C-alpha positions as CSV (number, residue, x, y, z in Angstrom):
1,M,-95.7,96.0,68.3
2,N,-94.3,98.0,65.4
3,L,-91.6,99.8,67.3
4,A,-88.2,99.5,65.8
5,S,-85.8,97.3,67.7
6,G,-82.1,97.7,68.1
7,K,-79.9,100.7,68.5
8,H,-79.9,103.8,66.4
9,P,-77.7,106.9,66.5
10,W,-80.3,109.5,67.4
11,W,-81.8,107.6,70.4
12,G,-80.0,110.0,72.8
13,G,-81.4,108.3,75.9
14,V,-85.0,108.8,74.9
15,L,-87.2,106.3,76.5
16,L,-90.1,105.1,74.4
17,L,-92.8,103.3,76.5
18,L,-95.5,101.2,75.0
19,A,-98.5,100.5,77.1
20,S,-101.2,98.6,75.3
21,A,-103.4,98.2,78.3
22,A,-102.9,101.5,79.9
23,F,-105.0,103.5,77.5
24,A,-106.9,105.5,80.0
25,G,-105.4,108.6,81.8
26,S,-104.2,112.0,81.0
27,A,-100.8,113.3,80.1
28,P,-99.0,115.6,82.6
29,A,-100.1,119.2,82.3
30,Q,-97.0,120.3,80.5
31,D,-97.0,117.4,78.0
32,L,-98.4,117.4,74.5
33,K,-100.9,114.5,74.0
34,V,-101.7,113.5,70.5
35,T,-104.5,111.0,69.7
36,L,-105.0,109.4,66.3
37,L,-108.8,109.5,66.0
38,G,-108.8,108.2,62.4
39,T,-105.8,106.7,60.5
40,G,-107.6,105.5,57.3
41,S,-108.1,106.8,53.8
42,P,-111.4,107.3,51.8
43,A,-112.4,103.7,52.1
44,P,-115.1,103.1,54.8
45,I,-113.1,100.7,57.0
46,M,-114.4,100.0,60.5
47,D,-111.1,99.8,62.2
48,R,-109.6,102.8,60.4
49,F,-111.9,105.8,60.4
50,G,-111.3,108.9,58.3
51,P,-108.3,111.2,58.9
52,S,-108.4,113.1,62.2
53,I,-105.9,113.9,64.9
54,L,-106.6,115.4,68.3
55,V,-103.9,117.4,70.0
56,E,-104.2,118.3,73.7
57,A,-101.9,120.9,75.3
58,G,-102.6,122.4,78.7
59,K,-106.4,122.8,78.8
60,Q,-106.7,123.3,75.0
61,K,-108.0,120.6,72.6
62,L,-107.2,121.2,68.9
63,L,-108.5,119.0,66.1
64,F,-106.7,118.5,62.8
65,D,-108.9,117.3,60.0
66,C,-112.3,115.8,60.6
67,G,-112.9,112.7,58.6
68,R,-115.5,110.0,58.8
69,G,-116.2,109.0,62.4
70,A,-114.3,111.7,64.2
71,A,-117.2,112.4,66.5
72,Q,-117.5,108.8,67.5
73,R,-113.8,108.6,68.2
74,I,-113.9,111.8,70.3
75,Q,-116.7,110.1,72.3
76,Q,-114.7,106.9,72.7
77,N,-111.8,109.0,73.9
78,K,-114.0,110.5,76.6
79,V,-113.3,114.1,75.5
80,P,-116.3,116.4,76.0
81,F,-117.4,117.7,72.6
82,A,-117.9,121.2,74.1
83,E,-114.2,121.4,74.8
84,V,-113.2,120.9,71.1
85,D,-113.7,124.3,69.5
86,A,-110.6,124.7,67.3
87,L,-110.4,122.8,64.0
88,F,-107.5,123.0,61.5
89,L,-107.9,121.5,58.0
90,T,-105.0,120.3,55.9
91,H,-107.0,120.4,52.6
92,L,-110.5,120.1,51.5
93,H,-110.7,116.6,50.1
94,S,-114.0,115.0,51.3
95,D,-112.3,112.3,53.4
96,H,-110.8,115.1,55.6
97,V,-113.9,117.2,56.1
98,V,-116.9,114.9,55.9
99,G,-117.2,114.7,59.7
100,I,-117.4,118.4,60.2
101,P,-121.2,118.7,60.4
102,D,-121.3,116.0,63.1
103,L,-118.5,117.7,65.1
104,W,-120.0,121.1,64.8
105,L,-123.7,120.3,65.4
106,T,-123.3,117.5,67.9
107,G,-120.9,119.6,69.8
108,W,-123.5,122.3,70.0
109,I,-126.2,119.9,71.1
110,Q,-123.9,118.5,73.8
111,G,-123.0,121.8,75.3
112,R,-120.7,124.0,73.3
113,T,-121.6,127.6,74.0
114,I,-118.9,129.4,72.0
115,P,-118.3,129.5,68.3
116,L,-116.5,126.7,66.5
117,R,-113.3,128.1,65.0
118,V,-112.0,126.7,61.8
119,W,-108.7,127.3,60.0
120,G,-107.8,125.9,56.6
121,P,-106.5,126.6,53.1
122,A,-108.3,128.8,50.6
123,G,-111.9,127.6,50.2
124,T,-112.4,126.8,53.9
125,R,-114.5,129.8,54.7
126,E,-116.7,129.3,51.7
127,M,-117.2,125.6,52.5
128,M,-118.3,126.5,56.1
129,T,-120.6,129.2,54.9
130,H,-122.4,126.7,52.6
131,L,-122.6,124.1,55.5
132,E,-124.3,126.7,57.6
133,Q,-126.8,127.3,54.8
134,A,-127.3,123.5,54.3
135,Y,-128.2,123.0,58.0
136,Q,-130.4,126.1,58.5
137,F,-133.5,124.1,59.3
138,D,-131.8,122.2,62.1
139,I,-130.2,125.3,63.4
140,H,-133.5,127.3,63.4
141,M,-135.4,124.5,65.1
142,R,-132.9,123.9,67.9
143,R,-132.0,127.5,68.4
144,D,-135.3,129.4,67.9
145,V,-138.1,126.9,68.3
146,D,-137.5,123.7,70.2
147,E,-134.5,123.3,72.6
148,K,-133.6,127.0,72.5
149,L,-129.9,126.1,72.4
150,P,-127.4,129.0,72.9
151,S,-127.0,130.8,69.5
152,A,-123.2,131.4,70.1
153,G,-122.6,127.6,70.2
154,V,-123.6,127.2,66.5
155,V,-121.7,130.1,65.2
156,V,-118.7,129.2,62.9
157,L,-115.7,131.5,62.7
158,A,-113.8,130.2,59.6
159,K,-110.6,131.6,58.2
160,D,-108.6,130.9,55.1
161,I,-104.9,130.7,55.9
162,E,-101.5,130.5,54.2
163,Q,-98.1,129.3,55.3
164,G,-96.9,130.7,58.7
165,V,-97.9,130.9,62.3
166,V,-101.7,130.7,62.4
167,Y,-102.5,130.3,66.1
168,E,-100.9,131.3,69.4
169,N,-102.7,130.9,72.7
170,G,-101.8,129.7,76.1
171,G,-98.3,128.8,75.2
172,I,-99.4,126.8,72.1
173,K,-98.1,127.8,68.7
174,V,-99.6,126.2,65.5
175,T,-97.6,126.8,62.3
176,A,-99.0,125.9,58.9
177,F,-96.7,124.9,56.0
178,V,-97.3,124.1,52.4
179,V,-97.0,120.4,51.3
180,D,-97.1,118.8,47.9
181,H,-100.3,116.9,47.3
182,G,-99.9,116.8,43.6
183,P,-102.4,119.0,41.7
184,V,-104.5,119.4,44.9
185,K,-103.5,122.9,45.9
186,P,-103.4,124.4,48.4
187,A,-102.6,121.6,50.8
188,L,-101.0,122.2,54.3
189,G,-99.2,120.4,57.0
190,Y,-99.1,121.6,60.6
191,R,-96.5,121.9,63.4
192,V,-97.7,122.3,67.0
193,D,-95.2,123.6,69.6
194,F,-95.9,123.6,73.3
195,A,-93.8,123.7,76.5
196,G,-90.6,123.0,74.6
197,H,-92.0,120.0,72.7
198,S,-93.5,119.6,69.2
199,V,-95.4,117.4,66.9
200,V,-95.6,117.7,63.1
201,L,-98.6,116.4,61.1
202,S,-97.9,116.0,57.4
203,G,-101.4,116.1,56.0
204,D,-101.6,114.5,52.5
205,T,-98.4,114.9,50.6
206,R,-95.8,113.3,48.4
207,Y,-92.2,113.7,49.3
208,S,-91.9,117.3,50.4
209,E,-88.7,119.3,51.1
210,N,-90.8,122.0,52.8
211,L,-92.1,119.4,55.2
212,V,-88.5,118.3,56.0
213,R,-87.6,122.0,56.7
214,S,-90.7,122.6,58.8
215,S,-90.1,119.5,60.9
216,E,-86.6,120.4,62.1
217,G,-86.2,119.5,65.8
218,A,-89.7,118.0,66.1
219,D,-90.2,115.3,68.8
220,V,-92.8,113.4,66.8
221,L,-93.5,113.3,63.1
222,I,-96.8,111.9,61.9
223,H,-96.7,111.2,58.2
224,E,-99.1,109.7,55.6
225,V,-98.1,106.7,53.6
226,M,-99.1,104.6,50.5
227,D,-97.9,101.2,49.7
228,P,-98.5,100.9,45.9
229,D,-98.0,97.1,45.7
230,A,-100.4,96.5,48.5
231,F,-102.9,98.8,46.9
232,R,-102.7,96.9,43.6
233,L,-103.2,93.6,45.4
234,K,-106.3,94.9,47.2
235,N,-107.7,96.6,44.0
236,P,-106.8,94.3,41.1
237,S,-109.4,95.9,38.8
238,V,-107.8,99.4,39.1
239,S,-105.6,100.2,36.1
240,Q,-101.9,100.7,36.4
241,Q,-102.4,104.3,35.2
242,R,-104.9,105.0,38.0
243,V,-102.5,103.5,40.6
244,Q,-99.7,105.8,39.4
245,T,-102.1,108.8,39.5
246,I,-103.0,108.1,43.1
247,L,-99.3,107.5,44.0
248,A,-98.4,110.8,42.5
249,H,-100.4,112.4,45.4
250,H,-98.8,110.4,48.2
251,T,-95.6,109.1,49.8
252,T,-94.2,105.6,49.6
253,P,-92.7,103.9,52.7
254,E,-89.2,104.2,51.3
255,Q,-89.7,107.9,50.6
256,A,-91.2,108.5,54.1
257,G,-88.2,106.7,55.5
258,T,-85.9,109.2,53.8
259,V,-88.0,112.0,55.4
260,F,-87.6,110.4,58.8
261,S,-83.9,109.9,58.4
262,R,-83.4,113.6,57.5
263,V,-85.7,114.9,60.3
264,K,-84.5,112.5,63.0
265,P,-87.6,112.7,65.2
266,K,-87.7,110.9,68.6
267,L,-90.6,108.9,67.0
268,A,-92.0,108.6,63.5
269,V,-95.6,107.5,63.1
270,Y,-97.7,106.5,60.1
271,S,-101.3,107.7,59.6
272,H,-103.6,108.1,56.7
273,I,-102.6,104.6,55.5
274,V,-103.3,103.6,51.9
275,P,-104.5,100.9,51.6
276,P,-105.8,100.5,55.2
277,G,-104.6,96.9,55.4
278,A,-101.0,97.5,54.2
279,S,-98.8,95.1,56.2
280,D,-95.3,95.7,54.9
281,L,-94.9,99.3,55.9
282,I,-92.2,98.6,58.5
283,P,-89.9,96.5,56.3
284,L,-90.2,98.8,53.4
285,T,-89.4,101.8,55.5
286,R,-86.4,100.1,57.0
287,K,-84.8,100.3,53.6
288,T,-84.2,104.0,54.3
289,Y,-84.8,104.6,58.0
290,S,-83.6,102.7,61.1
291,G,-85.1,104.8,63.9
292,P,-88.2,104.5,66.2
293,L,-91.3,103.9,64.1
294,E,-94.9,103.1,64.8
295,V,-97.8,102.2,62.4
296,G,-100.6,104.3,63.7
297,E,-103.9,102.8,64.9
298,D,-107.2,104.5,65.6
299,L,-107.2,105.8,69.2
300,M,-103.5,105.3,69.7
301,S,-102.2,108.2,71.9
302,I,-98.7,109.7,72.1
303,E,-97.6,111.7,75.1
304,I,-94.7,114.0,74.3
305,G,-92.8,115.3,77.3
306,E,-89.4,114.3,78.8
307,K,-90.3,110.8,77.5
308,V,-92.3,109.9,74.4
309,V,-95.0,107.4,75.5
310,V,-97.2,105.5,73.1
311,R,-100.5,104.0,74.4
312,H,-102.6,101.6,72.3
313,A,-106.3,101.5,72.7
314,P,-107.6,98.2,74.3
315,R,-108.6,95.6,71.8
């Protein structure tokens, strides 16, 4: 377990339950349920798939980023593909979008009868248009010649967005905010509010004051992280200059701890972990943060209601 031990001043009676074996089951209707589908980085690691987070609220299922293996993780999580019809992108780096064709086309094949809606920073609409062009043969065969799948299910409704409220439906509000991913601009984080509870997803960012402001009062903050020393050990042939260039796009554990200390969430969680096997994230974060903390794992779920409940996928 990576949960912080001991007292901390913001605990406020919050009960954090960890249930490694009790992975199955749904959250109560008025809870937010967040599932980390992929917690890795660009490296093709089997136990940490590409960045992707599923947020369930009421009957709605919203997906944030769609990295390598997102479709497989959705299947493992026993979520019907046809029910995932809203995708939000933090930015357009390949590791965050490479799973989109699988989600889009497999979802259609498996029963989606309405368009896939996609929100993301400038360039999202153009990217999705080119994907539709790239897969025209498959679309034509399945829609017009062979299976005669419903045409509406393969339609993509993509929208370029900026900072602000980008989605409101059924009591769910999704707010996009600008983060600092170095020269990669625009890059966004997201906040999801539902039934008096909230989760913030940092996207890829270095230390960001705007993220701190946008996370005020959030129950759970899911933040990316990079351990530069662990990265150097795992990649000894990479030059020091290259390491510094990568680090300039990301947040160290000590910096993330400062963010957590300022936001004071009921639970802080790491995802998009660079490198995937970094093992010192907790002690490094403890230099600047003493509150509840989890190192995310693929298929870990977090139920956010009167209590914050973390469930680990069975090994």
